[in-house]
N, C-alpha and C positions, 0 to 999 in steps of 0.2 A: 732737187731734193735731197736733204742730207741721207749718208749712207745706214744711219739708225735709226732714221724714221721708217715707220710702216706705210704702204699703200693705204687707203681709207678703205676699200673694198674687205682689207683682209684683216683688220680692226671691226670692222662691224661682225665677220663670221667668227671672229675668239667671243666678241660682247654674248654673240648668241648663245653661244656653245656653253659659255661661265654661268649663264642666265640657266641656260637646262640644267646643269650641273648642280647649282643649287637646290633647284627644284626636287631634285629626284632625292640631294641630302635629305631635306626638310621631310620629305616623302616616307623615308626609311627612318626615320627618327620617329615620326609620329606613330607609326605603325609597330615600332619597338615598344613606345609606353604603353599602347593599349592591348598588347598581344596579339595583334593580329597578324600570325604570319601562315605561312603557306604550308603548314604541316598537316595531314589527314589527320581526322579524327581515327579513332581506334574505333574497329570493326571486330565483332566474333567474339566477344569478350574480353580483349588485350588490354583492356583498361586500366589494370593491376598493376603490383611488379610481376613483370615476367612476361607480361604480355606484349604480343608484336606491335610493331607501327609501319605504318606504310610509308616507302620510301621517297614517293611523289606527291607531290598536288593532290587533294583531293577533287574529285569530278564526280558530275550526275548529282542524282537526288539528295545523298548525303554532302555534298558541299552545300546545298542550298540548306539542309538542316540544321548545319552546323550552329552551335551556341552562340549567341552575340560575345562579342571580346569580352563586355564588362560582366557579364554574368559567367561565362567559362573560370575568371580569376575566383571567383566565388564559390567554386563547386567543391565542396568536401572530399579530400583524399580519402574513402571510406576503407579502404584496406589498409591506414595506419589509424583508423578510429579507434578509440579503447573499448573494449567486452561491455555490453548493458552491466551494469551494478545488479548483483543479484544477491540478496540478504540469505544469511548461513542460513541452512536449517538445522533446528535444535536437535539435541542428542536422541537416540529413542531412550525414553524412561523403562524401568522395570515397577516403580508404582509412581503413584500420584505425588504433587507436594500435597502436605497436608497444613501447612504455615507458613508463613512468611519468615523469614529470618532478616537481620539487619535493618530493623523498620523502626527500630526506637519503640516509644510507648503507643504505637500504633496498633491498630486493628484493619480487616477487610470485611466490609459485607457483602454478600453475594444472594443473589436473586435468582428463581431457577423457574423454568418452564416457558415465561413470558414471550413476547408480551400479552398483558389480557388486558383491555381497554375500561374495564370494570374493576381493576387494582392496581397494575401498572400506575398511571397518573397521579393518584396518590400518594404511591411510594415515592415520583419523582417530586412530587409538591414537598414532601416530608425533607429531604434530602436537599433540595432547593434551599430551603426555610435556613437550614441551619449551615450551608456552603460545605457540605460533604459529599464524597464521591465514591461509586459503588460498584459492584461488578452483577450483568446480567447476562445469563446465561441461558441466551434464547433457543428456541424451537424454531427449524425451519416453517413448518406448518401452520405457527402464530405468527412471525415474523412476516411471513409473507402476506398477509392479513391486515397487517397493523407497522404498516413500512415508518407512516409518520413518527408512531412511539418507538422505532429503532433508532430515525434521527433525530429524536428528543431527548432518548439514552445520550448519545454520543455528541450531542451538543453541547451539555450540559458536562461534560466532561468524565461520562463512566466510561468502563470498560466492556464492550460487547464480545462473549464469549461464545463458545458453539457447544450447543445440548444435545444435538443430532437433530435430525428432521420430525421423527415421527415418534419419540421416547421410548422405543425398543430394548429388551435386554438385549446389552449389546453381545457376551456370550453364546447366545444363540444363533447368531447369524453369523454368513455365511463371511470371507474376508471381502467380497465385493458389495455384498449388501453395505456391512460396514462403511467402505469405502464412500457408498454412494448414500448414507445416510450424514457423514460429515462433511465429504465434498459438497454434496447439496446444499448445505446449509451455509459452508462457507462462501461458496458461491454467491448466494443470495445476499449475504452480509458484504460482500465486497462489489455486489450490484448497487445495493442501497446506499453503503457509505463511501464507496472509494478504495477501500483497502479489507483485507480479509482476517476474520479472527485471529488473534494469536495466543488464545487461551480455551481449553477444551474440556470440559465435565461429563463423564460417562452418567446414563443416565440409571438412576437408581445407585449411583455410586459402584457399578460392577464392572470392573476392564478387565481386559484380556490382552496379551503379545499382540495380536496384530491391531488391537486400539489404540497402542501405545505406539504402533510402527504406523498407521496410516496416519495417526494425527500428526507424528513428525513429518512425515512426507509431506501433509499439508500447510507446515511452521508450524504448527499450534503446540504448547506447552500443555500437560493435564494437570490441574487442580481440582482437589478435592475439599476437604473443609476439618477442621477442629471442632466445631462447636456444633451440633444439632440440634437447631431449635424445636423438632417434629412438628412445627406447624401445619404439616400436610396431614395431622389427624387432627386438627381442631381442638387442641387441647383447653382450649382458654387462655385469652390473654393475657392472665398472670402468669400462667405458666410457661409462657414464651417469653415473657419479660424477665421471669427468676433464670430459664435456662441460660439467657444473656449475660445477665451480669453476673450469675458464679462463675459464668466458663470464662470472663473476660480474662485477658492477661496479652501481653505485647507478642504481634506476630498471629495473633488465632485470626481465622478464619471461619466466620459465622455462616451459617447455612440457612436460609428462609426462602418461600415463595410467593411468587406475586401471579401466579396462574395455576390452573390443574385443576381449581377446585374451590371451594369457595373460601376466599383468604381477607375475608376480612377482618379475622383477628390477627395476622398477620400485619397487616396497616394501621392497625391502632396499636400493637406490639411497638412497631416502631417507632413511633409518635413518645411513646413512653419512655424505653431504653436509650435510645438515641443522644438527648438530651442530658441523660445520667449518666453514659461513658464519657461524655464530654465534660463533663462538670467532673468528672474525674479523673479528668488529666490525660485521656486517651484522645489522640487523633483517627480518625478514619480515612484512612487510604485505600489505594488501588498497588500492584505490584505494578514493576517496570520493567520493560523488555527491550 
């Protein structure tokens, strides 16, 4: 045997050692690829920045409950997640909007007190026939009984606003009652449509400081009107039509009703003055927010 030749037994031992070393190397690379290290899972709320980590391997129930390697890499780092988006609240107004500016030759039609199954469907049908959108300021006590009509309003692209729950005289109420009247109706509309109203109108047009403050806290802007049709007095269809056409102008907000009494005249009047407004070059729109 030559001096540089290795005994057969020794060569066998080295081959086995080399094989074992290669197996260990493959195991380490595989573990690193899938994240299966022996670091202990954080405990006691120490998982975020500044939280403590255990210096040794986990043992006992925690080790058995550790997330699967593939899932561990998918867990979000919640401490660094952006805060939830919150829409800015409107400012507290000292008076309601009476008309809309910057809308060109457009007008806004609004209907209060509903929805009422006797009159609201006919108003919706007229608006749909002419391809127009309007605003409906609903009372909670009416909306809760006619939720399908509220959904129909929204489905047709109309704006659903807040007109309190029971149509009280707001300045006569304590702030807690005002909050209840407006908040309950906003909650109901959000439950029905998935989003709360962005506009509100005080019953009888009677506002006070508390109503402006609470409305803003609920994310709503106050809208009054420019032209009152006085349809609640049932003055006759001709009278309602004449008031709307005489008061027509860019940015005008028209007040009518689809509930709160016999509104047959309001329904008939809409069918007459709406096509005349359109023929006169007005577009019927709703405010954007």
